C-alpha positions as CSV (number, residue, x, y, z in Angstrom):
1,M,9.8,3.4,-49.2
2,R,8.6,3.3,-45.6
3,R,10.9,1.4,-43.2
4,A,9.4,-1.6,-41.5
5,L,8.6,-1.3,-37.8
6,P,10.9,-3.2,-35.6
7,A,9.5,-6.7,-34.7
8,L,9.1,-5.8,-31.1
9,L,7.0,-2.7,-31.9
10,L,4.8,-4.7,-34.3
11,W,4.2,-7.2,-31.5
12,L,3.3,-4.5,-29.1
13,V,0.8,-2.9,-31.5
14,A,-0.8,-6.3,-32.4
15,A,-0.7,-8.0,-29.0
16,P,-4.1,-8.4,-27.2
17,A,-4.6,-7.3,-23.7
18,Q,-2.9,-9.6,-21.2
19,A,-5.0,-11.5,-18.7
20,Q,-5.0,-9.9,-15.3
21,G,-6.5,-12.6,-13.1
22,C,-6.3,-12.4,-9.3
23,D,-4.2,-14.5,-7.0
24,A,-5.0,-18.1,-7.5
25,N,-5.3,-18.8,-3.8
26,G,-8.5,-18.4,-1.8
27,V,-11.1,-15.7,-2.4
28,Q,-10.4,-12.6,-4.4
29,L,-12.6,-9.7,-5.6
30,Q,-11.8,-8.2,-9.0
31,V,-13.3,-5.0,-10.1
32,L,-14.2,-5.4,-13.8
33,G,-15.9,-2.0,-14.2
34,S,-15.3,0.8,-11.7
35,G,-17.3,3.5,-13.5
36,G,-20.8,4.6,-14.1
37,P,-22.9,5.4,-17.2
38,E,-20.6,8.0,-18.5
39,L,-18.0,7.5,-21.2
40,I,-15.7,10.5,-20.2
41,D,-14.5,8.6,-17.1
42,R,-12.7,6.1,-19.4
43,R,-13.9,3.2,-17.3
44,A,-16.0,0.2,-17.8
45,S,-19.4,0.4,-16.1
46,S,-20.3,-1.4,-13.0
47,S,-19.2,-5.0,-12.8
48,Y,-17.4,-7.3,-10.3
49,L,-16.1,-10.8,-10.2
50,I,-15.4,-13.1,-7.3
51,W,-12.6,-15.6,-7.8
52,L,-12.2,-18.8,-5.7
53,N,-8.8,-20.6,-6.0
54,G,-8.1,-19.2,-9.4
55,K,-11.6,-19.7,-11.0
56,A,-14.2,-17.0,-11.6
57,R,-17.3,-18.1,-9.7
58,V,-19.7,-15.2,-9.3
59,L,-20.3,-12.2,-11.5
60,I,-22.1,-9.2,-10.1
61,D,-23.6,-6.8,-12.7
62,L,-22.5,-6.4,-16.3
63,G,-22.3,-2.7,-17.4
64,G,-20.9,-1.6,-20.7
65,G,-17.3,-2.7,-21.2
66,A,-17.6,-5.5,-18.6
67,A,-17.5,-8.3,-21.2
68,L,-14.2,-7.1,-22.4
69,R,-12.8,-6.7,-18.9
70,F,-14.1,-10.3,-18.2
71,N,-11.9,-11.5,-21.0
72,E,-8.9,-9.4,-20.0
73,A,-9.2,-10.8,-16.4
74,G,-8.7,-14.3,-17.8
75,A,-12.2,-15.5,-16.7
76,R,-14.2,-18.2,-18.3
77,A,-18.0,-18.3,-18.5
78,E,-18.0,-22.1,-18.0
79,D,-16.7,-21.5,-14.4
80,L,-19.4,-19.2,-13.2
81,D,-21.9,-20.4,-10.5
82,A,-24.2,-17.4,-11.1
83,I,-24.7,-13.9,-12.3
84,L,-26.2,-11.5,-9.7
85,L,-27.8,-8.3,-10.9
86,T,-28.3,-5.3,-8.5
87,H,-30.7,-3.6,-10.9
88,L,-31.3,-3.3,-14.6
89,H,-30.1,0.1,-15.5
90,V,-27.9,0.2,-18.6
91,D,-24.6,0.7,-16.7
92,H,-25.3,-2.5,-14.7
93,S,-26.7,-4.8,-17.4
94,A,-25.9,-3.8,-21.0
95,D,-23.1,-6.3,-21.6
96,L,-25.2,-9.4,-20.7
97,P,-25.9,-10.2,-24.4
98,A,-22.2,-9.7,-25.2
99,L,-21.1,-12.2,-22.5
100,V,-23.8,-14.7,-23.4
101,K,-22.8,-14.6,-27.1
102,A,-19.1,-15.0,-26.3
103,S,-19.9,-17.9,-23.9
104,W,-21.1,-19.9,-27.0
105,F,-17.5,-20.4,-28.0
106,G,-16.6,-21.9,-24.6
107,R,-17.3,-25.2,-23.0
108,R,-20.2,-24.4,-20.6
109,I,-22.7,-27.3,-20.2
110,E,-24.5,-26.6,-17.0
111,P,-27.4,-24.0,-16.8
112,L,-26.3,-20.5,-15.8
113,E,-28.4,-19.0,-13.0
114,I,-29.2,-15.2,-13.3
115,Y,-30.7,-13.6,-10.1
116,G,-32.0,-10.0,-10.1
117,P,-34.8,-7.7,-8.8
118,H,-38.5,-7.9,-9.5
119,G,-40.0,-5.3,-11.8
120,N,-42.4,-2.3,-11.5
121,N,-43.9,0.2,-13.9
122,L,-40.5,1.6,-14.6
123,M,-38.4,-1.5,-15.1
124,P,-39.1,-5.1,-16.2
125,S,-38.4,-8.0,-13.8
126,T,-35.2,-9.9,-14.3
127,V,-37.1,-12.8,-15.9
128,T,-38.9,-10.5,-18.3
129,F,-35.6,-8.7,-19.0
130,V,-33.8,-11.9,-20.0
131,R,-36.8,-13.2,-22.0
132,T,-37.1,-9.8,-23.8
133,L,-33.4,-10.2,-24.9
134,F,-33.3,-13.8,-25.8
135,D,-36.8,-15.2,-26.5
136,K,-36.6,-17.3,-29.6
137,T,-39.7,-15.8,-31.2
138,R,-40.0,-12.2,-29.9
139,G,-36.6,-11.4,-28.3
140,A,-34.4,-8.5,-29.3
141,Y,-31.6,-11.1,-29.9
142,R,-33.9,-13.9,-30.9
143,Y,-31.1,-15.5,-32.9
144,L,-29.6,-16.4,-29.5
145,G,-32.9,-18.0,-28.5
146,D,-31.2,-21.4,-28.1
147,F,-30.0,-20.2,-24.7
148,L,-33.6,-20.1,-23.5
149,S,-35.3,-22.7,-25.6
150,P,-35.8,-26.0,-23.6
151,L,-36.1,-27.9,-26.9
152,D,-32.7,-26.9,-28.3
153,K,-29.8,-29.1,-27.3
154,T,-26.9,-27.2,-28.9
155,T,-26.0,-25.0,-25.9
156,Y,-26.4,-24.5,-22.2
157,K,-29.5,-22.7,-20.8
158,L,-29.9,-19.4,-19.1
159,R,-32.1,-19.6,-16.0
160,P,-33.3,-16.2,-14.8
161,H,-34.9,-15.6,-11.4
162,D,-36.8,-12.7,-9.8
163,V,-35.5,-12.4,-6.3
164,P,-38.4,-12.6,-3.7
165,V,-37.1,-10.5,-0.7
166,K,-39.4,-11.1,2.3
167,G,-39.3,-11.4,6.1
168,N,-37.7,-9.4,8.8
169,P,-34.9,-8.6,8.1
170,P,-35.9,-8.8,4.4
171,V,-33.2,-11.1,3.0
172,A,-33.4,-13.8,0.4
173,V,-30.7,-16.6,0.5
174,F,-29.6,-18.7,-2.4
175,K,-27.3,-21.7,-2.4
176,L,-24.5,-21.5,-4.9
177,E,-22.3,-24.4,-6.1
178,H,-19.3,-23.0,-4.1
179,G,-21.0,-20.9,-1.4
180,R,-24.2,-18.9,-1.0
181,A,-25.6,-15.5,-1.8
182,Q,-28.0,-13.2,0.1
183,A,-30.0,-10.3,-1.3
184,A,-31.7,-7.3,0.3
185,T,-33.8,-4.6,-1.2
186,V,-32.2,-1.1,-1.2
187,T,-33.6,2.3,-2.2
188,H,-32.5,3.6,-5.6
189,G,-35.1,6.1,-6.3
190,A,-38.2,4.3,-7.6
191,F,-36.2,1.6,-9.3
192,P,-36.2,-2.0,-8.0
193,A,-32.7,-2.6,-6.7
194,L,-30.8,-5.1,-4.6
195,A,-27.7,-5.2,-2.5
196,W,-25.8,-8.6,-2.5
197,R,-23.7,-10.5,-0.1
198,V,-21.6,-13.4,-1.3
199,E,-20.1,-15.9,1.1
200,M,-17.5,-18.2,-0.3
201,G,-14.3,-19.9,0.9
202,G,-14.8,-18.6,4.4
203,K,-15.1,-15.0,3.3
204,S,-17.9,-12.5,2.8
205,V,-18.1,-9.8,0.2
206,V,-21.0,-7.3,0.1
207,F,-22.1,-5.1,-2.9
208,S,-24.2,-2.1,-2.2
209,G,-25.2,-1.6,-5.7
210,D,-26.8,1.8,-6.4
211,T,-28.6,3.1,-3.4
212,N,-29.2,6.3,-1.5
213,G,-28.6,4.5,1.8
214,D,-32.1,5.0,3.3
215,G,-33.2,2.3,5.7
216,D,-31.1,-0.2,7.5
217,Q,-31.2,-3.1,4.9
218,L,-27.6,-2.6,3.6
219,E,-26.2,-2.2,7.1
220,R,-27.9,-5.5,8.2
221,L,-26.7,-7.3,5.0
222,A,-23.1,-6.0,5.5
223,K,-22.8,-6.8,9.2
224,G,-19.3,-8.2,9.9
225,A,-18.5,-8.5,6.2
226,D,-14.8,-8.9,5.2
227,L,-15.3,-6.4,2.4
228,L,-17.9,-3.9,1.3
229,V,-18.0,-2.5,-2.2
230,A,-19.8,0.8,-2.0
231,H,-20.7,3.1,-4.9
232,N,-19.1,6.5,-4.8
233,A,-21.3,8.1,-7.4
234,V,-22.0,11.5,-5.8
235,P,-19.9,13.9,-3.7
236,E,-20.6,15.1,-0.2
237,G,-23.4,17.7,-0.3
238,A,-25.2,16.2,-3.3
239,V,-28.9,17.2,-3.5
240,G,-31.9,16.6,-5.8
241,V,-32.3,13.6,-8.1
242,E,-28.7,12.4,-7.8
243,R,-29.0,12.3,-3.9
244,G,-32.3,10.4,-4.2
245,L,-30.4,7.7,-6.2
246,H,-27.0,7.5,-4.5
247,M,-25.4,7.8,-1.0
248,P,-22.7,10.5,-0.3
249,P,-19.5,9.6,1.4
250,S,-20.7,10.4,4.9
251,V,-23.5,7.9,4.5
252,I,-21.1,5.2,3.2
253,G,-18.9,5.8,6.2
254,L,-21.8,5.6,8.6
255,I,-23.0,2.3,7.2
256,A,-19.5,0.8,7.0
257,H,-18.9,1.8,10.7
258,A,-22.3,0.5,11.9
259,A,-21.9,-2.8,10.1
260,H,-18.3,-3.3,11.4
261,V,-17.0,-4.2,7.9
262,K,-13.3,-5.1,7.8
263,Q,-12.4,-3.4,4.4
264,L,-14.1,-0.8,2.2
265,V,-13.7,-0.4,-1.6
266,L,-15.2,2.6,-3.4
267,S,-16.4,2.0,-7.0
268,H,-18.9,3.4,-9.5
269,R,-16.7,6.4,-9.6
270,M,-18.1,9.2,-11.8
271,A,-16.9,12.5,-13.2
272,R,-18.5,14.3,-10.2
273,T,-16.5,12.3,-7.7
274,L,-13.2,11.7,-9.6
275,G,-10.7,14.2,-8.3
276,K,-12.5,14.6,-5.0
277,E,-10.8,11.6,-3.3
278,D,-9.4,13.7,-0.5
279,E,-12.8,15.2,0.3
280,T,-14.5,11.8,0.0
281,L,-11.9,10.1,2.3
282,A,-12.2,12.8,4.9
283,A,-16.1,12.5,5.1
284,I,-15.9,8.7,5.4
285,K,-13.1,8.7,7.9
286,K,-15.3,10.7,10.4
287,K,-17.2,7.5,11.0
288,Y,-15.2,4.6,9.5
289,E,-11.5,4.1,10.3
290,G,-10.9,0.8,8.6
291,P,-8.9,0.2,5.4
292,L,-10.3,1.9,2.3
293,A,-9.4,1.9,-1.4
294,F,-10.6,3.6,-4.5
295,A,-11.3,1.0,-7.2
296,N,-10.0,1.1,-10.8
297,D,-10.8,-1.4,-13.6
298,L,-9.2,-4.8,-13.1
299,D,-8.0,-4.1,-9.5
300,C,-8.0,-7.1,-7.2
301,F,-8.7,-7.1,-3.5
302,K,-8.3,-9.9,-0.9
303,P,-11.2,-9.9,1.6
């Protein structure tokens, strides 16, 4: 006869992941997903959460694994002001249906704003993307069509928006319930992509999203930011397709320096950059001398 496991061990095996929310005072950035589209990095894909006084207010991107991390962080969908999407690649958007379904079990009443890029021949617009997922008649998850149907009264509504970025500098500004967000177009190959700046509680946090760093849009958007989250998806010396999609460490350092950002966090860490932290740090420090950290899932940072 097998011996019973000690009670403490049974509890450890069965216990769910403990909430890892950030400090309840002021503004905090939490990294929900610090990885890219790979699975071998053992990280959730790109996703970030901005907390204000202990409540999750703005969610940026929702790659695979982000919905689980959202729960592990102790966040609640009913507290969100908005979801901001940098672009619609799988590793930035795949968990949107999972979060929406999970939110049905919460207490959200107000509509949930979803802002993201326009479309082109390679990618749908944000509005089309959300409707393709949730349209009550033709959506992939049409059984969740109540989240879009204006006639249904059983749940809150999703309100997707395509971000019109115009003017000089080309920045779109949105008022949030607890602050504001600004978006600028950035170059990510031929795919429509945005960088975001969120201002809340007297602090500013900028998200580069995926970009090769061409142009000065990201630098302008990040000017004087308290914290810049930059994606460390390729190593120094990258060439070809990967360089056309992502910026190497030297470009990250140049932009952080030119924008005078107060703190730099490197995320979207992939197999080709993991283990090369010393090399990455050296390339960035040639231009940027401020505080720098490499992100892991559920890390919290104070802007």
